[in-house]
C-alpha positions in Angstrom: 162.4 -58.5 -48.2 161.2 -57.6 -51.6 164.3 -57.2 -53.9 164.2 -54.4 -56.4 163.3 -55.5 -59.9 163.5 -52.1 -61.5 165.9 -49.2 -61.3 164.0 -46.2 -59.8 167.4 -44.8 -58.8 170.5 -43.3 -60.3 173.9 -44.8 -59.5 176.7 -42.2 -59.1 180.1 -43.7 -59.6 182.8 -41.1 -59.2 186.5 -41.8 -59.2 187.9 -42.8 -55.9 190.5 -40.6 -54.1 193.2 -42.8 -55.5 192.1 -42.0 -59.0 190.7 -45.5 -59.7 187.2 -45.9 -61.1 184.6 -46.9 -58.4 183.0 -50.3 -58.7 180.4 -51.9 -56.4 178.3 -54.9 -55.8 175.8 -55.1 -53.0 174.4 -57.9 -50.7 171.2 -57.3 -48.7 169.6 -59.5 -46.1 166.8 -59.2 -43.5 165.9 -60.8 -40.1 163.8 -63.5 -41.9 166.9 -64.9 -43.6 166.0 -63.6 -47.0 168.8 -62.1 -49.1 169.6 -60.6 -52.5 172.8 -60.0 -54.4 172.9 -56.9 -56.7 175.5 -56.6 -59.4 176.0 -54.7 -62.6 177.2 -56.8 -65.5 177.9 -55.0 -68.7 175.9 -52.1 -67.5 172.8 -54.1 -66.7 171.6 -54.7 -63.1 171.4 -58.4 -62.2 169.7 -59.6 -59.0 170.0 -63.0 -57.3 167.2 -63.1 -54.8 166.5 -65.9 -52.3 167.6 -67.4 -49.0 170.1 -69.6 -50.9 172.3 -66.7 -51.9 174.3 -66.3 -48.7 177.9 -65.7 -49.9 179.5 -63.0 -52.1 183.1 -62.3 -52.9 184.7 -59.8 -55.3 185.1 -61.9 -58.4 184.3 -63.3 -60.9 180.7 -62.2 -61.7 178.1 -63.9 -59.5 176.8 -66.4 -62.1 180.3 -67.7 -62.6 180.8 -67.9 -58.8 177.7 -70.1 -58.5 178.9 -72.3 -61.4 182.4 -72.8 -59.8 180.8 -73.5 -56.4 178.5 -76.1 -58.0 181.6 -77.9 -59.2 183.1 -78.0 -55.8 179.9 -79.1 -54.2 180.1 -82.3 -56.3 183.6 -82.9 -54.9 182.4 -82.3 -51.3 184.0 -80.0 -48.8 185.1 -82.8 -46.5 187.1 -84.2 -49.3 188.9 -81.1 -50.5 188.4 -77.3 -50.7 190.4 -74.7 -52.7 192.7 -72.9 -50.3 194.2 -69.9 -52.1 193.3 -66.3 -51.4 191.6 -65.9 -54.7 188.0 -64.6 -54.4 186.6 -67.6 -56.2 188.3 -70.0 -53.7 187.2 -68.0 -50.7 183.6 -68.0 -52.1 183.7 -71.9 -52.2 185.1 -72.1 -48.7 182.6 -69.7 -47.2 179.7 -71.5 -49.1 180.7 -74.8 -47.6 181.5 -73.7 -44.0 178.4 -71.5 -43.6 176.3 -74.6 -44.1 178.6 -76.9 -42.2 178.6 -75.0 -38.9 175.9 -75.8 -36.4 172.6 -74.0 -36.9 171.6 -72.6 -33.5 169.3 -70.0 -31.8 172.1 -69.3 -29.3 173.3 -65.8 -30.3 176.8 -66.3 -28.9 177.3 -69.6 -30.7 175.9 -68.3 -33.9 178.1 -65.3 -33.8 181.2 -67.4 -33.0 180.3 -69.6 -36.0 179.8 -66.8 -38.4 183.0 -65.1 -37.3 185.0 -68.3 -37.7 183.8 -68.6 -41.3 184.8 -65.0 -42.0 188.2 -65.5 -40.5 188.7 -68.7 -42.6 187.9 -66.7 -45.8 189.9 -63.6 -45.0 193.0 -62.5 -46.9 196.0 -62.3 -44.6 197.6 -59.0 -43.9 200.3 -58.0 -46.4 199.4 -60.6 -49.0 199.7 -59.6 -52.7 199.1 -61.7 -55.7 201.0 -60.8 -59.0 198.5 -60.0 -61.8 195.6 -59.8 -59.4 195.4 -56.2 -58.0 191.8 -56.7 -56.8 193.0 -59.0 -54.1 193.8 -57.1 -50.9 194.2 -57.8 -47.3 191.1 -58.1 -45.1 191.1 -55.2 -42.7 187.6 -55.6 -41.2 185.2 -58.5 -40.5 181.7 -57.5 -39.6 178.7 -59.6 -38.4 175.2 -58.2 -38.0 172.7 -59.7 -35.6 169.7 -58.4 -37.5 167.1 -59.7 -35.1 168.7 -58.0 -32.1 170.1 -55.1 -34.1 173.7 -55.4 -33.0 176.8 -55.1 -35.2 180.0 -56.9 -34.3 183.4 -55.7 -35.6 186.6 -57.7 -35.7 190.0 -56.3 -37.0 193.1 -58.4 -37.7 195.1 -55.5 -36.3 193.5 -55.9 -32.9 193.3 -58.8 -30.4 189.8 -57.7 -29.3 186.4 -57.5 -31.1 183.7 -55.0 -30.2 180.0 -54.5 -30.6 177.7 -51.6 -31.5 174.0 -52.2 -30.4 171.9 -49.9 -32.4 169.7 -49.4 -29.3 172.6 -47.7 -27.7 172.8 -45.0 -30.3 170.6 -41.9 -30.6 168.8 -41.8 -34.0 166.2 -39.1 -33.0 165.8 -36.1 -35.3 168.3 -33.4 -34.4 170.7 -35.8 -32.6 174.3 -35.0 -33.1 176.4 -36.8 -35.7 178.9 -39.1 -34.1 181.8 -41.4 -35.1 184.0 -44.0 -33.5 187.6 -42.8 -33.6 189.9 -45.1 -35.5 192.6 -43.0 -37.1 195.1 -43.3 -34.3 194.9 -47.0 -34.0 192.4 -47.1 -31.2 191.1 -50.5 -30.1 187.8 -51.3 -28.4 186.1 -54.3 -26.7 182.6 -55.0 -25.6 179.9 -52.4 -26.2 181.7 -49.5 -28.0 178.6 -47.3 -28.4 179.6 -45.1 -25.5 182.9 -44.4 -27.1 181.4 -42.6 -30.1 182.3 -38.8 -30.2 180.6 -35.9 -31.9 181.9 -35.4 -35.5 181.2 -33.5 -38.7 178.9 -35.4 -41.1 180.7 -37.7 -43.6 181.3 -36.0 -47.0 180.1 -38.5 -49.6 181.8 -38.7 -53.0 179.4 -37.8 -55.8 178.6 -35.6 -58.7 177.4 -32.1 -58.1 173.8 -31.4 -59.2 173.6 -29.1 -62.3 173.0 -25.5 -61.5 169.4 -24.3 -62.0 168.8 -22.0 -65.0 
């Protein structure tokens, strides 16, 4: 994966439906294990590119996350790990556990390991932290098997997890737009691709293009 080093694109950041300003950082990875973290800091795009960048949480900025993690690496995860729901603490826990779990070519074992790390670093349902409005409960955990092109979804509101193999979906030109219904509290298990239903295309937030003159 070749990470972008220029900005041949425009970032549209409209206000969200709740009136808050939209913010974003982005993590990319590919089947080879390469990865990149994209983040705007003070209006400037910063990119951390390399297999070593495996973990990202909401805050602080990525350079500070790496510095904090370096401190905890000196202490050693088997000695002590920070245990709060703060993003910086969850970054440290994820960084330690993702390296500590067994590395295996067995898909089932690898998925179980990845999901166990995600669950360890999730924010419990209903948790709030005074003075830290950016901390919110984890409502989805997602793992992607990029070699086999399968997405796995796990919700704390459900006792079951489900998978969506991309090979089970129809991406041919002209194929109908579909969605997996969730609004009524539906739960799924196993391969959920067959439960997708025809739906209207998603309306993305954005800025309307200026009228031609």
